[in-house]
Each structure stands twice: as structure tokens, then as C-alpha cells.
C-alpha positions in Angstrom: 19.7 33.0 8.8 16.8 31.0 10.3 17.1 27.3 11.0 14.5 25.1 10.4 12.3 22.8 12.7 11.8 19.1 11.6 8.6 17.5 11.0 8.1 13.9 10.2 4.6 13.5 9.4 5.3 10.3 7.1 6.3 6.8 8.8 8.6 6.5 5.5 11.4 8.1 6.7 11.6 6.9 10.4 10.9 3.5 9.2 13.8 3.6 6.5 16.3 4.9 9.0 15.5 2.7 11.5 15.9 -0.1 9.4 19.4 1.0 8.4 20.0 1.5 12.1 20.6 5.3 11.0 17.7 7.2 13.3 20.6 8.9 15.2 21.2 10.5 12.0 18.5 13.2 12.4 19.9 14.5 15.7 22.9 15.5 13.6 20.9 18.1 12.1 20.6 19.8 15.3 16.7 20.9 15.2 13.5 20.3 16.8 12.0 17.3 15.8 8.2 16.6 15.6 6.6 13.3 14.8 2.8 13.1 14.4 1.0 11.0 16.8 -0.9 8.7 14.3 2.5 8.1 12.4 4.4 7.3 15.6 1.2 4.7 16.5 1.5 3.4 13.1 5.1 3.0 13.2 5.0 1.4 16.7 1.8 -0.6 17.1 3.8 -4.2 16.1 6.8 -4.1 17.8 8.3 -7.3 16.4 8.3 -5.3 13.1 12.1 -4.5 12.1 12.8 -0.9 13.4 9.6 -0.4 15.4 11.4 -0.7 18.6 14.0 1.6 17.5 11.3 4.1 16.6 9.8 3.7 20.0 13.0 4.4 21.7 13.7 7.4 19.5 10.7 9.5 20.3 10.5 8.4 23.7 14.1 8.6 24.9 14.6 12.1 23.7 12.0 14.3 24.6 14.1 17.4 24.7 14.7 17.0 21.1 11.7 14.9 19.8 8.5 15.7 20.2 5.4 13.7 19.9 2.7 16.1 17.9 -0.6 15.5 19.4 -3.6 15.8 16.8 -7.5 15.6 17.6 -7.4 12.6 14.8 -4.9 10.8 16.9 -6.3 11.2 20.2 -9.8 10.0 18.6 -8.2 6.8 17.5 -6.5 6.1 20.6 -9.5 6.3 22.3 -11.6 4.0 20.1 -8.6 1.6 20.5 -8.8 1.7 24.4 -12.3 1.2 24.2 -11.6 -2.1 22.2 -12.7 -0.6 18.6 -11.7 -2.8 15.9 -12.6 -1.2 13.3 -10.1 -0.3 10.6 -10.1 3.4 9.5 -8.2 3.8 6.4 -6.6 7.3 6.2 -6.2 8.1 9.8 -2.3 8.9 9.2 -2.7 11.0 6.4 -6.0 13.0 8.6 -3.4 13.5 11.2 -0.7 14.8 9.0 -3.2 17.5 7.3 -4.5 18.2 10.8 -1.2 18.8 12.4 0.3 20.8 9.3 -3.0 22.8 9.2 -2.5 23.9 12.8 1.2 24.3 12.7 1.4 27.7 13.8 0.1 26.5 17.3 3.3 24.8 17.6 5.9 26.7 15.6 5.8 30.6 15.0 4.4 31.3 11.9 7.6 32.8 10.1 9.7 29.9 11.3 11.0 27.8 8.3 9.5 24.0 8.6 11.3 21.1 7.3 8.8 18.3 6.3 10.8 15.0 5.6 9.0 12.4 3.9 9.0 9.6 1.4 5.5 9.3 0.1 5.1 11.4 -3.1 1.3 11.9 -2.2 2.2 14.2 0.9 2.7 17.1 -1.7 -0.9 16.7 -2.3 -1.9 17.7 1.1 -3.1 21.6 1.1 -1.5 22.4 4.3 1.7 22.2 2.8 1.1 25.4 0.6 2.6 27.8 3.4 5.5 29.8 2.6 7.8 28.5 5.1 7.6 24.7 4.4 10.6 23.2 2.9 9.9 19.9 1.7 12.6 16.9 1.7 12.7 13.3 0.7 14.6 10.8 2.5 17.5 10.1 -0.4 17.7 14.2 -0.8 18.3 14.3 3.1 21.0 11.5 2.6 22.5 13.5 -0.1 22.7 16.7 1.3 24.1 15.1 4.6 26.9 13.6 2.6 27.5 16.9 1.1 27.6 18.6 4.2 30.3 16.0 5.4 28.0 14.7 7.8 27.9 11.2 6.7 30.8 9.6 4.5 28.2 8.0 2.1 24.5 8.6 1.1 24.8 5.5 -1.2 26.3 3.6 2.0 23.2 4.5 4.0 20.6 3.8 1.0 22.3 0.5 0.7 21.8 -0.6 4.1 18.1 0.5 3.9 17.5 -1.8 0.7 19.6 -4.5 2.4 17.2 -4.9 5.1 14.4 -5.4 2.7 13.0 -1.9 2.7 12.2 -0.5 -1.0 11.4 3.2 -0.4 10.7 6.0 -3.0 14.0 7.1 -4.6 12.7 10.4 -5.5 15.1 13.6 -5.3 13.1 16.5 -3.7 14.6 19.4 -1.9 11.8 22.0 -2.4 13.1 25.2 -0.2 10.8 27.3 1.6 9.6 30.9 0.5 11.3 32.1 3.3 14.5 34.1 2.3 17.7 33.1 4.2 16.4 29.7 5.7 18.2 26.4 5.0 18.1 22.7 6.7 21.5 21.9 6.8 23.7 22.7 10.0 25.9 25.7 9.7 29.0 24.0 11.1 28.7 21.6 8.1 28.3 24.2 5.1 31.2 25.5 3.1 
């Protein structure tokens, strides 16, 4: 069975897990993690926001596991910020996500399964996700799956911590497997 790599092209899961002080749960999946650069910027540009510092530390303090996925869109936006351009561009995060997923084969072997963790249901509309190796997983489904594996005691407890922090994420349960046979996202040592 092939293990997946985790791609986080959406700020939602990062923010939700960070406000609940549970970003460390992603390490329990025992897989490489890729965070899209523009999404990382959007999550950490204001370090006074709840969870932003935790996301910054999650990415910068674990370079062997968490990889910042650079995109042309993210580099161009960073260059504009460096030059002092203050024009707001809508959709930069979505454009960086689409670019990263369209060029996924540059980072990950074409036949390797990929787990895409998200909260925003619009991410399913990105054309790059139609690859057969992509497994879609919402934050709520991740927590439920982790409880089923015995990684966490209670998905509801983590979910309530997210809500108690003032965040109201999408509660959609999406756990759509990839078309690759014999791939899985749950850690082997927890599966029955």
C-alpha cells in the first residue's frame, strides 16, 4: 500500500487546527506536508491574529516534514510586497493553489497518491484536482478519521475547541478517495 503526501492548499485547516492548538495532529499522519506559499503568507501576514504565530512556527520549525511549496504566483506577490505595492489582488491564494496542483508532478511522483486537506468547498472546482492520484479530505472528516484510527480520543472535542476559539469552519464531511488502488491516508499502525 502506498502512503499519501499531504498538501494543504487552503488556509482553513491550518487556521482551524491552530486556533484549537492542535496543528501537531498533522504530524501524527506520518507523511510529508506541503503548504502553498501564498496560503502560508495569507495565514501569517498578521501575526496578531489568533493562530497565525502557531502556523508560522509549524512551517518554519519543521523543515524536514513541512515544505513550503513555492509558486510563481506566490513569488510575484512577494516581489510586489517587497517593492511596496499595496494593490490588493483578489484570488491570489486560489491562483497559487491551482498553479501548485497543476504542477504537482514536479514535486511528487505522478503515481504517488496525494491527500488534499481543505475546508473551502470551492477547492473541489479547481480543475487541477481531477488527477486520479488525489484524495480529497475536509478538516472535519480528517478529525473523524483520526478518531476512528485511535489517533485522537474525540473528533468532537477538537471540533468544539475550534468553535470555542470563535472559528466557524465548514462542517462538510468529504473523504473522497483517489482512484489509485491500495492507497490510504490513515497511518498503518492505527488501522485495524
